[in-house]
FIDO-336355 format. One record per residue: x, y, z of N, C-alpha, C in turn. Coordinates in steps of 0.02 Angstrom, whole numbers, padded with zeros to 5 digits, always signed. Example, Ala and Ser with C-alpha at 12.3 -4.5 7.8 and 13.67 -1.06 7.14 Angstrom:
<setors>
+00660-00284+00390+00615-00225+00390+00660-00165+00390;+00642-00112+00354+00684-00053+00357+00645+00002+00394;
</setors>
This chain:
<setors>
-00594-02239-01414-00605-02302-01447-00576-02299-01517;-00562-02356-01545-00533-02358-01612-00587-02377-01663;-00587-02341-01719-00633-02354-01774-00594-02347-01840;-00626-02367-01895-00596-02359-01960-00637-02311-02002;-00605-02277-02048-00639-02233-02096-00615-02255-02165;-00662-02270-02209-00645-02295-02276-00676-02252-02330;-00637-02241-02384-00661-02206-02443-00624-02234-02503;-00659-02240-02558-00629-02268-02618-00650-02229-02679;-00603-02220-02724-00619-02194-02790-00576-02232-02840;-00591-02226-02904-00553-02267-02952-00477-02260-02943;-00446-02317-02933-00373-02318-02927-00346-02301-02858;-00388-02285-02810-00363-02267-02744-00414-02285-02690;-00391-02323-02642-00433-02339-02584-00396-02316-02521;-00433-02288-02475-00403-02265-02413-00441-02295-02355;-00404-02325-02309-00433-02351-02247-00390-02326-02190;-00419-02287-02147-00382-02257-02091-00409-02285-02025;-00366-02308-01982-00385-02327-01915-00368-02269-01870;-00418-02244-01834-00407-02185-01792-00437-02196-01722;-00414-02156-01677-00440-02156-01609-00488-02096-01603;-00548-02109-01576-00598-02056-01567-00626-02062-01496;-00655-02008-01471-00687-02011-01405-00745-02061-01406;-00762-02088-01348-00817-02136-01343-00884-02108-01366;-00890-02042-01367-00953-02009-01386-00954-01987-01459;-00904-02008-01498-00897-01984-01567-00954-02005-01612;-00970-01961-01659-01021-01975-01710-00985-01990-01776;-01024-02012-01825-00997-02026-01891-00961-01964-01918;-00993-01906-01915-00963-01845-01942-00899-01827-01905;-00899-01832-01839-00839-01816-01801-00781-01862-01820;-00796-01926-01831-00744-01973-01850-00715-01956-01918;-00759-01939-01965-00736-01920-02032-00692-01858-02028;-00713-01808-01990-00675-01747-01984-00607-01759-01950;-00606-01800-01897-00544-01815-01861-00495-01855-01904;-00522-01894-01950-00479-01938-01990-00433-01900-02037;-00451-01839-02056-00411-01800-02103-00427-01817-02176;-00475-01861-02187-00491-01882-02255-00520-01824-02296;-00553-01776-02263-00581-01719-02300-00526-01674-02327;-00468-01673-02294-00411-01635-02320-00379-01672-02378;-00377-01739-02373-00348-01780-02425-00390-01780-02489;-00457-01777-02480-00504-01777-02536-00552-01718-02527;-00530-01658-02543-00572-01598-02530-00637-01596-02569;-00644-01638-02619-00706-01639-02658-00762-01680-02624;-00746-01715-02569-00799-01750-02532-00846-01699-02503;-00910-01709-02515-00962-01664-02491-01010-01704-02447;-01001-01698-02381-01042-01738-02335-01115-01717-02337;-01130-01658-02362-01200-01637-02368-01234-01673-02426;-01195-01697-02475-01224-01729-02534-01212-01804-02536;-01154-01826-02511-01136-01897-02515-01164-01936-02456;-01182-01998-02469-01207-02041-02417-01148-02072-02379;-01161-02088-02316-01112-02121-02274-01144-02181-02242;-01103-02226-02217-01129-02285-02184-01080-02313-02135;-01104-02364-02099-01062-02402-02052-01070-02475-02070;-01015-02507-02087-01016-02578-02108-01068-02592-02162;-01072-02548-02212-01116-02560-02270-01189-02542-02260;-01206-02515-02203-01276-02493-02192-01276-02417-02187;-01322-02386-02223-01326-02313-02222-01334-02288-02151;-01301-02232-02137-01304-02202-02071-01308-02126-02078;-01335-02094-02027-01337-02022-02025-01271-01996-01996;-01255-01934-02014-01193-01904-01990-01190-01899-01914;-01249-01894-01882-01250-01887-01808-01257-01954-01772;-01251-02010-01809-01256-02076-01778-01196-02088-01733;-01209-02118-01675-01156-02135-01627-01117-02195-01652;-01054-02197-01635-01011-02252-01656-00996-02298-01597;-00978-02360-01615-00957-02409-01565-00885-02431-01581;-00849-02455-01531-00780-02476-01544-00777-02526-01602;-00729-02515-01647-00719-02560-01703-00761-02546-01764;-00806-02497-01761-00848-02480-01819-00805-02458-01878;-00830-02471-01939-00798-02447-02000-00845-02397-02033;-00825-02334-02033-00864-02280-02064-00845-02279-02138;-00896-02277-02181-00884-02277-02254-00915-02216-02286;-00879-02185-02331-00905-02129-02369-00917-02154-02439;-00979-02147-02463-00998-02175-02528-00996-02122-02583;-00976-02143-02642-00978-02099-02701-01044-02112-02738;-01064-02064-02778-01124-02071-02818-01111-02124-02872;-01162-02162-02888-01157-02209-02944-01160-02169-03008;-01111-02180-03052-01107-02139-03112-01131-02175-03174;-01153-02237-03166-01181-02273-03223-01243-02311-03200;-01284-02328-03248-01344-02365-03233-01327-02439-03227;-01333-02469-03168-01314-02539-03160-01351-02586-03208;-01410-02566-03230-01448-02608-03276-01416-02612-03345;-01373-02564-03362-01342-02563-03428-01271-02590-03428;-01244-02606-03370-01176-02632-03366-01178-02708-03372;-01140-02736-03418-01142-02809-03426-01116-02843-03362;-01151-02896-03342-01130-02934-03283-01083-02989-03305;-01035-03003-03262-00990-03059-03275-01026-03122-03254;-01024-03172-03297-01053-03236-03282-01004-03274-03237;-01027-03298-03180-00983-03332-03134-00952-03395-03164;-00984-03424-03217-00956-03483-03249-00894-03467-03289;-00885-03403-03309-00827-03384-03347-00762-03393-03308;-00766-03386-03242-00707-03390-03200-00684-03462-03189;-00725-03510-03204-00708-03580-03190-00671-03612-03246;
</setors>
């Protein structure tokens, strides 16, 4: 089945479409994608992962068309970051 694997860091986003066995898990998909070679600092033991924006465990089963996402740690407190007022764009 075909799934996507996505990872983003400042200035670089990667989205890979790959073929995996029908029994593939989130971890197997990430490993097959080659993204861990491209970004060796990714630590699946520490970083959260998800499918379509919902947190998932590494052993979660995948379905055709799923998008596996690897999340980075938040490095700032969202409460201290100024929000853009949507009226500014108009």
